[in-house]
C-alpha positions in Angstrom: 53.2 -123.2 13.1 53.0 -119.7 14.0 52.3 -118.8 17.9 49.0 -117.5 19.0 47.9 -115.7 21.6 44.8 -116.1 23.2 43.0 -114.4 25.4 42.4 -115.6 28.7 38.5 -116.5 28.9 36.2 -114.8 30.5 38.3 -111.6 29.7 36.4 -108.4 27.3 38.4 -107.2 24.5 39.9 -104.1 24.4 37.0 -101.8 22.8 38.3 -98.3 23.6 35.7 -95.2 22.2 37.9 -93.4 19.5 37.8 -89.4 19.7 36.2 -89.2 17.3 33.4 -91.1 18.6 33.5 -89.3 22.4 33.1 -85.9 20.5 30.0 -87.3 18.5 28.6 -88.4 21.6 28.9 -85.0 23.0 28.0 -82.7 20.4 24.4 -85.0 20.6 24.2 -85.0 24.6 24.9 -81.1 24.0 22.2 -81.0 21.6 19.3 -82.9 23.6 20.1 -80.6 26.3 19.4 -77.6 24.1 16.3 -78.5 23.1 15.0 -79.7 26.2 16.4 -76.5 28.0 14.3 -74.3 24.5 11.1 -77.4 24.8 11.2 -75.7 29.1 11.3 -72.4 28.2 8.9 -72.0 26.0 6.5 -74.4 27.8 6.8 -72.3 30.9 6.6 -68.1 28.9 2.9 -66.9 27.8 2.4 -68.7 24.1 3.2 -71.8 25.5 0.6 -72.1 27.5 -1.8 -70.4 25.4 -0.8 -73.2 22.9 -1.5 -75.9 25.4 -4.9 -74.4 26.9 -6.0 -73.9 23.1 -5.2 -77.4 22.2 -7.8 -78.4 26.0 -10.0 -76.2 24.4 -10.5 -77.8 20.8 -10.5 -81.3 22.6 -13.2 -80.1 25.3 -15.2 -78.1 22.2 -15.7 -81.6 19.9 -18.0 -83.1 22.0 -20.4 -80.4 22.1 -20.1 -79.2 18.2 -21.3 -83.0 17.9 -24.1 -82.7 20.0 -27.5 -82.2 19.2 -28.8 -80.3 22.2 -26.4 -77.4 22.1 -28.2 -75.0 19.8 -27.9 -74.2 15.9 -25.0 -72.0 15.8 -22.6 -74.5 17.8 -23.5 -77.5 15.8 -20.9 -78.5 13.8 -18.9 -75.6 14.6 -15.9 -76.1 16.4 -14.6 -72.5 16.1 -18.2 -71.3 18.3 -17.9 -73.8 20.5 -14.1 -72.5 21.7 -15.4 -69.7 22.1 -18.3 -70.0 24.2 -16.2 -72.2 26.5 -13.7 -69.5 26.8 -16.9 -67.5 27.7 -17.5 -70.0 30.5 -14.0 -70.1 31.7 -13.9 -66.4 32.2 -17.2 -65.7 34.1 -17.1 -69.4 36.1 -20.8 -70.6 34.5 -21.3 -73.9 32.8 -20.3 -74.0 29.3 -24.2 -75.1 27.9 -25.5 -72.6 29.8 -23.3 -69.9 28.0 -24.6 -71.6 24.5 -27.8 -71.6 25.5 -27.8 -67.5 26.7 -25.4 -66.4 24.2 -27.5 -65.2 20.2 -25.7 -64.2 17.3 -27.5 -61.1 16.1 -26.8 -58.7 12.7 -23.4 -60.6 13.3 -22.5 -59.1 17.0 -22.7 -61.7 20.1 -25.1 -60.6 22.8 -26.9 -62.5 25.6 -30.1 -62.8 26.9 -31.6 -60.0 29.7 -32.7 -63.0 31.4 -28.9 -64.4 31.8 -27.7 -61.1 32.8 -30.3 -60.9 35.3 -29.8 -64.2 36.8 -26.1 -63.9 36.8 -26.4 -60.5 38.8 -28.6 -62.0 41.4 -26.4 -65.2 41.8 -23.0 -63.8 42.1 -23.9 -63.0 45.2 -22.3 -59.3 45.7 -25.8 -57.6 45.1 -29.3 -58.4 46.4 -31.2 -59.4 43.7 -32.5 -57.1 40.9 -35.4 -54.9 41.7 -37.7 -52.5 39.7 -39.5 -49.5 40.7 -42.2 -48.4 37.9 -44.4 -45.5 37.7 -46.5 -43.6 35.2 -45.8 -40.4 34.2 -49.0 -39.4 32.3 -49.1 -39.6 28.6 -47.6 -38.8 26.0 -48.4 -36.2 22.9 -46.2 -35.6 19.5 -42.6 -36.8 20.4 -39.8 -35.3 17.7 -37.3 -38.0 16.7 -34.5 -37.6 15.2 -35.0 -40.6 12.6 -33.2 -41.8 9.0 -34.7 -40.8 5.7 -33.3 -41.9 2.3 -32.2 -38.9 -0.1 -32.5 -40.0 -3.3 -30.6 -36.7 -5.1 -27.7 -37.5 -2.4 -27.8 -41.2 -2.6 -27.9 -41.6 1.2 -29.6 -41.7 4.4 -29.5 -38.6 6.3 -30.7 -37.7 9.5 -34.1 -35.8 9.7 -36.3 -34.7 12.5 -39.3 -36.5 12.1 -42.8 -36.5 14.5 -44.5 -39.3 16.2 -48.0 -39.1 16.9 -47.6 -41.0 20.8 -51.1 -39.9 21.7 -53.3 -42.3 23.9 -49.8 -43.7 25.0 -48.5 -44.1 28.8 -44.9 -42.2 29.3 -43.9 -45.5 31.7 -41.0 -44.9 33.8 -38.8 -47.8 34.6 -35.6 -47.8 37.2 -33.9 -50.8 38.3 -32.1 -51.2 41.6 -29.8 -53.6 43.8 -27.7 -53.1 47.2 -24.5 -53.9 47.2 -23.8 -56.5 50.2 -20.5 -55.0 51.2 -21.0 -51.4 51.6 -25.0 -51.4 52.0 -25.4 -49.0 49.4 -28.4 -49.0 46.8 -27.4 -48.7 43.0 -29.7 -47.4 41.1 -29.9 -47.2 37.2 -30.9 -44.5 34.6 -34.4 -44.1 34.2 -35.6 -45.6 31.0 -39.0 -44.6 29.6 -41.4 -45.3 27.0 -40.4 -41.0 25.6 -36.9 -42.0 25.7 -37.3 -45.5 23.7 -39.5 -42.9 21.0 -36.5 -40.6 20.5 -33.9 -43.4 20.4 -36.0 -44.8 17.6 -36.4 -48.2 19.2 -40.2 -48.1 19.7 -41.0 -47.1 16.0 -38.8 -49.6 14.6 -40.8 -52.4 12.5 -41.5 -54.9 14.6 -40.5 -53.4 17.4 -41.7 -55.5 20.2 -41.8 -52.0 22.5 -45.4 -51.6 20.9 -46.6 -55.1 21.9 -45.2 -55.9 25.3 -43.8 -52.0 26.4 -43.8 -52.7 30.5 -41.1 -56.2 29.8 -39.1 -54.2 27.7 -38.6 -51.2 30.0 -37.4 -54.1 32.7 -35.2 -55.8 30.3 -33.7 -52.1 29.2 -33.1 -50.7 33.1 -31.4 -54.1 33.8 -29.1 -53.4 31.0 -28.3 -49.9 32.0 -27.5 -51.3 35.9 -25.7 -54.1 34.9 -23.6 -52.2 32.2 -22.9 -49.7 35.1 -22.4 -51.7 38.0 -20.8 -55.0 36.9 -19.8 -54.5 33.2 -17.4 -57.6 33.5 -20.7 -59.8 33.6 -21.3 -59.3 30.6 -17.8 -59.3 28.8 -18.6 -56.1 26.6 -21.5 -57.7 24.9 -25.1 -55.9 24.5 -28.0 -57.7 25.1 -30.3 -59.1 22.4 -32.6 -56.3 22.7 -30.0 -53.7 22.5 -28.7 -55.4 19.3 -32.5 -55.6 18.0 -33.1 -51.8 18.9 -30.4 -50.3 16.8 -31.0 -48.4 14.2 -28.8 -48.4 11.6 -27.0 -45.5 11.2 -25.9 -42.7 8.5 -23.8 -44.4 5.4 -23.2 -43.2 2.1 -23.1 -44.8 -1.2 -19.6 -44.1 -3.1 -20.2 -43.9 -6.7 -18.1 -46.2 -8.9 -17.0 -44.7 -12.1 -16.0 -47.0 -14.4 -12.5 -46.7 -16.1 -12.6 -45.6 -19.5 -11.5 -48.4 -21.7 -9.0 -47.5 -24.8 -9.9 -49.6 -28.0 -7.4 -52.8 -28.8 -5.6 -50.6 -32.4 -5.1 -46.9 -30.0 -1.6 -47.0 -29.1 -0.7 -44.3 -26.6 1.3 -41.3 -28.4 4.2 -40.4 -26.2 7.9 -39.1 -27.1 9.1 -42.6 -26.6 6.9 -44.3 -28.6 7.6 -41.9 -31.2 11.1 -42.1 -30.9 11.0 -46.0 -31.7 9.1 -45.7 -34.8 11.3 -43.2 -36.2 14.5 -45.7 -35.3 12.3 -48.5 -37.0 11.8 -46.9 -40.1 15.2 -45.6 -40.7 16.2 -48.9 -40.0 14.2 -50.4 -42.6 15.3 -47.7 -44.7 19.0 -48.5 -44.4 18.0 -52.3 -45.0 16.1 -51.7 -48.8 19.1 -49.9 -49.6 22.1 -52.3 -48.7 19.7 -54.5 -51.0 19.8 -52.5 -54.1 16.9 -50.5 -53.8 16.7 -46.8 -55.3 14.4 -43.8 -54.3 13.9 -43.1 -58.1 13.8 -46.5 -60.4 14.0 -48.9 -57.2 16.0 -51.0 -59.2 17.7 -53.9 -58.3 20.9 -54.9 -58.5 20.8 -57.9 -60.0 18.9 -56.4 -63.1 20.5 -56.5 -66.6 21.5 -52.8 -68.0 
């Protein structure tokens, strides 16, 4: 029989951690601390804040994109909804109000004029916008700079044209409001029918200046006033009426000259190519000579005498 010593009942066995295991645990702990520190620094940075804000806006924009109440430009378009939410956050307005008043004209986002007027009236910094209109008298022939297609130059060129405005009254409109902090009356630049003709707004095809000139004068004067005294409200966007009145700028067509196509059989003649051809001829001549071919009789070495 061999003597065996048993550990007393209830005693824990000696499970000491090996030095290598301790090093691994310390390394893992340091790695976790480094990752936690790196994540905390990223979350506190501008990039981390932008990422979290963008993810939150994506979750908020999804219900708007799936809704049937929003305008057509935002239905199923998550990107447009995110832009509308960002604008609503910047100007402190409901997202649906922004979507209903932000239009896309010729690829450019633009506000409705009535929305800008409402924003000015409710901002609390100014009194409500008012408009002063007066008749400056009848117009005659008005000269303006128009665009005309030049078939020879293949481009649109600026040309002085004349518009017969006989029988049209030259109305003027000025928008004004009182700044509550200073009590100063702030006025916009005057907008007239003559200005609309000279700028090309009146003469443009389908222009609303012909059918409703007084309303267009009001909208344009309000836009002028807002751009001077409260530009932050429009975020740099023009109004729908301004976008529609913009006349195409002068441009020039650049003719495309087709490149000459070389025939498949034609090969470029360069000194390098000619040298390569000459080396190939010499190689063929040397090969033929080795096989017994002579220049005179072209007799093979295997022919009998």
